[in-house]
C-alpha positions in Angstrom: 18.3 -16.7 -48.1 20.5 -13.8 -47.1 17.5 -11.6 -47.0 15.7 -14.0 -44.7 18.6 -14.1 -42.3 18.8 -10.3 -42.3 15.1 -10.0 -41.6 15.3 -12.6 -38.8 18.2 -10.7 -37.3 16.3 -7.5 -37.4 13.3 -9.2 -35.8 15.5 -10.5 -33.0 17.0 -7.1 -32.4 13.6 -5.5 -32.4 12.2 -8.1 -30.0 15.3 -7.7 -27.7 14.8 -3.9 -27.7 11.2 -4.2 -26.9 11.9 -6.7 -24.1 14.6 -4.4 -22.7 12.2 -1.5 -22.7 9.3 -3.4 -21.1 11.3 -5.3 -18.5 14.0 -2.8 -17.7 13.2 0.7 -18.7 9.6 0.9 -17.6 10.1 -0.7 -14.1 13.1 1.6 -13.6 11.0 4.7 -14.5 8.3 3.5 -12.1 10.8 3.1 -9.3 12.0 6.7 -10.0 8.4 7.9 -9.8 7.8 6.0 -6.5 10.9 7.4 -4.9 10.0 10.9 -6.0 6.4 10.7 -4.9 7.1 9.1 -1.5 7.7 12.4 0.3 4.8 14.1 -1.4 2.5 11.2 -0.4 3.6 11.7 3.2 2.8 15.4 2.9 -0.6 14.7 1.3 -1.4 12.2 4.1 -0.4 14.7 6.8 -2.3 17.5 5.2 -5.3 15.4 4.1 -7.8 17.9 5.4 -6.4 20.8 3.4 -6.8 21.7 -0.3 -3.0 21.5 -0.8 -2.9 18.0 0.6 -5.7 16.9 -1.7 -4.1 18.6 -4.7 -0.8 16.8 -4.0 -2.6 13.5 -3.7 -4.3 14.1 -7.0 -1.0 14.8 -8.7 0.5 11.7 -7.1 -2.3 9.5 -8.4 -1.7 11.0 -11.9 2.0 10.3 -11.7 1.4 6.7 -10.6 -1.1 6.1 -13.5 1.4 4.9 -16.1 2.9 2.5 -13.6 -0.3 0.8 -12.6 0.1 -2.1 -15.0 1.0 -5.7 -14.4 4.7 -5.2 -15.3 5.5 -2.3 -13.1 3.2 -2.7 -10.2 4.4 -3.8 -6.8 3.3 -3.6 -3.2 4.8 -0.2 -2.5 3.2 1.3 -5.5 -0.2 -0.1 -4.5 0.2 1.2 -0.9 1.3 4.7 -2.1 -1.6 4.9 -4.5 -4.0 3.7 -1.8 -2.8 6.3 0.7 -3.4 9.0 -1.9 -6.9 7.6 -2.6 -7.6 7.8 1.1 -6.5 11.5 1.2 -8.9 12.1 -1.7 -11.8 10.5 0.3 -11.9 7.3 -1.8 -11.5 4.6 0.8 -13.3 2.0 -1.5 -10.6 2.4 -4.2 -7.9 2.3 -1.5 -9.4 -1.0 -0.2 -9.1 -2.5 -3.7 -5.5 -1.4 -3.9 -4.7 -2.8 -0.5 -6.2 -6.2 -1.5 -4.1 -6.1 -4.7 -1.0 -5.4 -2.5 -2.0 -8.4 -0.3 -2.1 -10.7 -3.3 1.5 -9.7 -4.0 2.8 -9.8 -0.4 1.1 -10.3 2.9 2.3 -7.7 5.4 0.8 -6.5 8.7 1.0 -2.8 7.7 -1.2 -3.5 4.8 -3.8 -5.0 7.1 -3.6 -1.9 9.4 -4.1 0.4 6.4 -7.0 -1.8 5.2 -8.6 -1.6 8.6 -8.4 2.2 8.6 -10.0 2.3 5.1 -12.8 0.0 6.2 -13.4 2.2 9.2 -13.7 5.2 6.9 -16.5 3.3 5.1 -18.2 2.4 8.4 -17.3 -1.3 8.2 -16.2 -1.7 11.8 -16.5 -5.5 11.7 -14.2 -5.8 8.7 -11.9 -3.3 10.2 -11.6 -5.4 13.3 -10.9 -8.5 11.4 -8.1 -6.8 9.4 -6.6 -5.2 12.6 -6.6 -8.5 14.4 -4.9 -10.2 11.4 -2.2 -7.4 11.5 -1.6 -7.9 15.2 -1.4 -11.7 14.9 1.5 -11.1 12.5 3.1 -8.6 14.8 1.7 -7.4 18.2 3.6 -4.1 17.7 1.1 -3.2 15.0 -1.4 -2.3 17.8 0.5 1.0 18.1 -0.2 1.8 14.5 -4.0 1.5 14.9 -5.2 5.1 15.1 -8.7 4.5 16.2 -8.6 4.0 20.0 -11.7 1.9 20.2 -10.6 -0.4 17.4 -7.2 -0.7 19.1 -8.8 -1.7 22.4 -11.2 -4.2 20.7 -8.2 -5.7 18.8 -6.2 -5.9 22.0 -9.0 -7.7 23.8 -9.4 -10.2 20.9 -5.7 -10.7 20.8 -5.5 -11.4 24.6 -8.4 -13.9 24.2 -6.3 -15.7 21.5 -2.9 -15.4 23.2 -3.3 -14.8 27.0 0.4 -15.5 27.4 1.2 -12.3 25.6 -1.0 -10.1 27.8 1.8 -7.8 29.0 3.2 -7.3 25.5 -0.2 -6.6 24.2 -1.0 -4.0 26.9 2.4 -2.3 26.2 1.6 -1.8 22.6 -2.0 -1.0 23.3 -0.9 2.1 25.2 2.3 2.9 23.2 2.1 6.1 21.2 4.3 6.2 18.1 6.1 9.5 17.6 5.7 11.0 14.0 
């Protein structure tokens, strides 16, 4: 009887230790990785056309790999990984990550990034739908659409849906965000 209680206690301790590791330690480590890789992702995105930018993006993807599981994954991790995939010229993988992020949280900036990835694949219609969805959330997202033609098309579609917001839409259509 005593042996059984001792074995049960050891089993409970082992389960608690495993749960602590899975639910506390791993997510914490992934948060540390995300924080550390945020600035290098920005660098890689700004230097996307250079070998050093692509090298940093590859290293970032490798650093994110242990965190790309159901327990540690969140919207910010998906977006960081997708941005690095875009730098590496893999917009199709980035699109998958953006859709994963949208399943966790619907944010207009995800739709803008999704639109840019769709444009990279030549899917202008899908890009327009995503850009419109982003601007329906927040008209200011027009300023984040880098492709001028897509921005103008989105503004026209937005005005057709909400003519009362024409002045605000024109403002953000011509507003240039400073880096």
